[in-house]
C-alpha positions in Angstrom: 0.6 61.1 14.9 -1.5 58.0 14.5 -0.6 57.3 10.9 2.7 55.6 11.6 1.5 53.1 14.2 -1.5 52.2 12.0 0.8 51.8 9.0 3.1 49.6 11.0 0.3 47.4 12.3 -1.1 47.1 8.7 2.3 46.0 7.4 2.7 43.5 10.2 -0.7 42.1 9.6 0.1 41.5 6.0 3.5 40.0 6.7 2.4 37.7 9.6 0.5 35.1 7.4 3.6 34.7 5.2 5.8 34.1 8.3 3.4 31.5 9.6 3.3 29.7 6.2 7.0 29.8 5.9 7.5 28.3 9.4 5.0 25.6 8.6 6.7 24.8 5.2 10.0 24.3 7.0 8.5 22.0 9.7 9.7 18.4 9.3 7.2 15.8 7.9 6.0 13.4 10.5 3.9 10.3 10.0 2.2 7.8 12.2 2.9 4.4 10.6 1.4 1.0 10.6 3.4 -1.8 9.0 3.9 -5.5 8.7 7.3 -6.9 9.5 8.2 -10.0 7.5 11.4 -11.8 6.5 14.3 -12.3 8.9 12.4 -10.6 11.7 9.1 -11.9 13.3 5.9 -11.7 11.3 3.9 -9.0 13.1 2.1 -5.7 12.9 3.8 -2.6 14.3 2.4 0.8 15.0 4.8 3.8 15.3 3.9 7.3 16.6 4.9 10.4 14.7 8.3 10.4 16.3 9.0 6.9 15.1 8.6 5.2 18.5 6.9 1.8 18.8 3.5 2.1 20.5 1.8 -1.2 19.6 2.5 -4.6 18.1 0.3 -7.6 17.2 1.1 -11.1 16.0 -1.3 -12.3 13.3 -2.6 -15.9 13.3 -0.4 -16.9 10.5 1.7 -15.4 7.6 0.5 -11.8 6.8 2.1 -9.6 4.2 -0.8 -7.4 3.0 -3.2 -5.2 5.1 -5.4 -2.1 4.9 -5.9 0.5 7.6 -9.7 1.2 7.5 -11.2 4.6 8.1 -12.7 3.5 11.4 -9.2 2.7 12.7 -9.5 -1.1 12.3 -7.1 -3.3 10.3 -8.1 -5.6 7.5 -5.6 -8.3 6.5 -5.2 -11.7 4.8 -3.6 -14.6 6.7 -2.1 -17.4 4.7 -1.8 -20.4 7.0 -4.2 -23.3 7.7 -6.9 -22.1 8.1 -6.5 -19.2 5.7 -8.7 -16.2 5.2 -9.3 -12.5 5.9 -9.7 -10.9 9.3 -10.6 -7.5 10.6 -9.3 -6.4 14.0 -9.6 -3.3 16.1 -6.6 -1.1 16.6 -5.8 -3.2 19.6 -6.3 -6.7 18.3 -10.0 -7.6 18.9 -11.5 -9.6 16.0 -14.6 -8.1 14.6 -14.7 -10.0 11.2 -13.2 -13.3 10.1 -13.8 -15.0 6.8 -12.3 -18.4 6.6 -11.5 -19.4 3.0 -11.8 -22.8 1.4 -8.8 -22.0 -0.9 -5.2 -23.0 -0.3 -4.0 -19.5 0.7 -5.1 -15.9 1.0 -2.9 -12.8 1.3 -4.7 -10.0 -0.6 -8.0 -8.3 0.4 -9.9 -5.1 0.2 -12.9 -3.5 2.0 -15.4 -2.3 -0.6 -17.6 0.8 -0.4 -20.7 -1.3 0.0 -19.3 -2.9 3.2 -18.4 -6.2 1.6 -14.8 -7.6 1.5 -12.9 -8.6 -1.6 -10.7 -11.7 -1.0 -7.8 -12.8 -3.3 -7.9 -16.5 -3.1 -5.1 -18.8 -4.4 -5.9 -22.2 -5.9 -8.4 -21.7 -7.2 -7.1 -18.3 -8.3 -10.1 -16.0 -7.9 -11.5 -12.8 -6.4 -14.3 -13.6 -4.0 -16.7 -10.9 -2.7 -18.2 -11.7 0.7 -20.7 -9.8 2.8 -20.2 -8.8 6.5 -21.6 -12.2 7.5 -19.0 -14.0 5.5 -21.4 -15.1 2.8 -20.1 -15.4 -0.8 -21.8 -12.8 -3.0 -19.8 -13.1 -6.2 -16.8 -15.0 -7.5 -14.6 -13.6 -10.3 -12.1 -16.1 -11.9 -8.6 -14.7 -12.3 -6.2 -15.5 -15.1 -2.8 -16.8 -14.3 -0.4 -19.5 -15.6 1.2 -20.1 -12.2 0.3 -23.6 -10.9 1.8 -23.4 -7.4 -0.7 -21.5 -5.3 1.7 -19.4 -3.2 2.5 -16.8 -5.9 -0.8 -16.7 -7.9 -2.2 -13.4 -6.8 -1.5 -10.6 -4.3 -3.4 -7.3 -4.1 -6.8 -7.0 -5.7 -9.0 -4.0 -6.2 -12.6 -3.6 -7.5 -12.7 -0.7 -10.0 -15.6 1.7 -10.4 -16.7 -0.2 -13.6 -17.1 -3.4 -11.6 -14.0 -5.1 -13.0 -11.2 -6.5 -10.8 -7.6 -5.2 -11.0 -5.2 -7.9 -9.8 -1.4 -8.2 -9.3 -0.1 -11.7 -10.1 3.4 -11.8 -8.4 4.6 -15.2 -9.7 3.7 -14.3 -13.3 4.9 -10.7 -13.1 1.6 -9.5 -14.5 -1.2 -7.0 -13.7 -4.6 -7.8 -15.2 -8.0 -6.2 -15.3 -10.8 -8.8 -15.6 -14.6 -8.4 -16.0 -16.9 -9.9 -13.4 -17.2 -13.1 -15.5 -13.4 -13.4 -15.5 -12.8 -12.2 -19.1 -9.5 -10.4 -19.4 -9.9 -6.8 -20.7 -6.4 -5.4 -20.0 -3.0 -6.6 -18.9 0.5 -5.4 -18.4 3.3 -8.0 -18.1 7.0 -8.1 -17.4 6.9 -6.6 -13.9 8.9 -9.0 -11.8 7.4 -9.9 -8.3 4.6 -7.4 -8.6 2.4 -7.3 -5.6 0.3 -4.2 -6.1 -1.3 -2.1 -8.9 -3.7 0.8 -8.5 -5.9 2.5 -11.1 -5.7 6.3 -11.2 -8.6 8.6 -11.9 -7.0 9.5 -15.3 -7.2 5.9 -16.4 -3.5 5.2 -15.9 -2.2 2.5 -13.6 0.5 2.6 -10.9 2.4 -0.7 -10.7 4.8 -1.8 -8.0 7.5 -3.6 -10.0 8.9 -5.6 -7.0 12.5 -6.7 -7.5 12.9 -4.5 -10.6 13.2 -1.8 -7.8 10.8 0.6 -9.4 7.3 2.1 -9.4 5.8 2.9 -12.8 2.7 4.7 -14.1 1.4 3.2 -17.4 -1.3 4.4 -19.8 -4.1 2.2 -21.0 -2.0 1.6 -24.2 0.8 0.4 -21.9 3.2 3.4 -22.3 5.3 4.3 -19.2 4.7 8.0 -18.5 6.3 8.2 -15.0 8.8 6.1 -13.1 10.6 6.1 -9.8 13.4 3.7 -9.2 16.6 2.9 -7.3 18.4 5.1 -9.9 16.5 8.1 -8.7 17.6 7.6 -5.1 20.6 5.3 -4.9 21.2 6.0 -1.2 17.9 4.4 -0.2 18.8 0.8 -0.9 15.5 0.2 -2.9 15.4 -3.5 -3.1 11.8 -4.6 -3.6 8.9 -2.1 -4.1 6.3 -4.0 -2.2 3.5 -1.6 -1.3 1.9 1.6 -2.4 -0.3 4.3 -0.7 -1.6 7.4 -2.4 -1.5 10.2 0.1 -3.9 13.1 0.3 -1.2 15.6 -0.6 -0.7 13.7 -3.9 2.6 12.1 -2.9 3.2 8.4 -3.0 4.3 6.2 0.0 6.4 3.2 -1.0 7.2 0.2 1.0 10.7 -1.1 0.4 11.0 -4.8 1.3 14.7 -5.3 1.9 14.8 -9.1 1.6 18.5 -10.1 1.5 19.8 -6.5 1.9 18.7 -5.7 5.4 20.4 -3.1 7.5 20.7 0.0 5.4 18.6 2.4 3.4 14.9 3.3 3.9 12.0 1.0 4.8 9.4 3.6 3.7 9.7 6.4 1.2 7.4 9.4 0.4 8.1 10.7 -3.1 6.3 13.4 -5.1 4.3 12.1 -8.0 5.6 14.6 -10.6 8.6 15.1 -12.9 10.9 16.1 -10.0 10.4 12.9 -8.1 11.6 14.4 -4.8 12.0 12.2 -1.8 10.4 14.4 0.9 10.4 11.9 3.8 11.8 8.5 4.6 11.8 6.0 7.6 15.0 4.2 8.0 15.2 2.9 11.6 16.7 -0.6 11.5 16.7 -1.0 15.2 13.0 -1.7 15.3 12.5 -4.0 12.2 14.6 -5.8 9.7 12.2 -5.6 6.7 8.6 -4.8 5.9 6.1 -5.8 3.2 3.3 -3.3 3.6 3.4 0.2 5.2 0.6 2.7 5.7 0.4 6.3 7.0 -2.4 6.2 9.6 -5.2 8.7 9.0 -5.0 8.9 5.2 
């Protein structure tokens, strides 16, 4: 008489985890976002909750298009006015670090694992590493043929080998240079590129700006993966301006809609595989007109 209830309970126990997983798999993706609005709208930081509602905004001291959300919740960004430099603020706007550059303009920056900050300076075009006190620790000259300072360099990253990977927007080039400034690798022909990131397998992800695509290239410059406006024509991909590698392996793209505001998606999450599935997008045009950099908070 007890066999049937026990058998039923055993079957239910086996089935329950699958039901839970199925429900979780069907749950909509939600992201908390931090972004910079730039273009026809005001230049500002905006934070959105997981339901897409505005919870905070902050006006930077001057033009800001690139930032990093730090693990401690702070925000690191370059500001390109006069003066120009890199600032770190808390999640509610209090300044905790401010490096004022002697160059003409700064947009790109990165917080390094040693606590120092990498600064992308324009005219002279160079990557400057400064310590938490703002003292210059090392300068790496960067190669570019662009004379006007505004488009000389955008995002910069220090690689595990000590070299610098830099995106040169005006020239449409991505270059890896040694600490002494010697060029060791480059990829050219990527119009308005503002970001490139080196993958663990040695390949490089490159935002191709107004070419409306993101590509992955091998060390010998072969394209092995690409996501473009042709893969998602309904998203109004206009200018691939930022990139974030998410913990789940997917890629978050910022879509700068300069000149094509009002339709499509500002931010896109796509799978980094042969399927290139768009699994999430943010397309609220009532909050902003266009963005340059977007980050999922907590990644």
